[in-house]
C-alpha angles and dihedrals in degrees: 000000000000134000118230137168089236126076118259122231132197103217122215115259133195118207120201128188120212127176094263104026150007121243124204117197117195126184113219109165115208094017122120129193093266092059100052124095119194121185128183112193114172103303098344120095112192124190124190124179129187116199118229110244111234126178112254132208110258092349094289120143128170092221138029117253115244143116119288114218128177133162131194129192109221123211124223116279099058114124095231094188091062101047109129138183136205126188122198131160094344094311119115118202118194119192115203110187117211117240119242092265090063097043114107115243137182120244114221118225118219127200124244 
């Protein structure tokens, strides 16, 4: 936990499950890829985003400036070496591939 002069926000996140991975989508308006820190320590995934301060016309801004902070506890079965992230237009997408033990598989039926 850090102390800052700015307010801290917990951004909304959507979590999707696919057959081979989970995807976490986090909205962080005003944040670009150079201002996002993502840490994975054992089973704790921490995301911190710092909005870029831009001058606004007449002091109007669509969002309050502050630090975005969000943490997720990961279960076993995530392939931690293959976790990836993509940031575009203030939306962070984290891809958490499932390990082989969580991948669906077909069971063959044999006769006799």
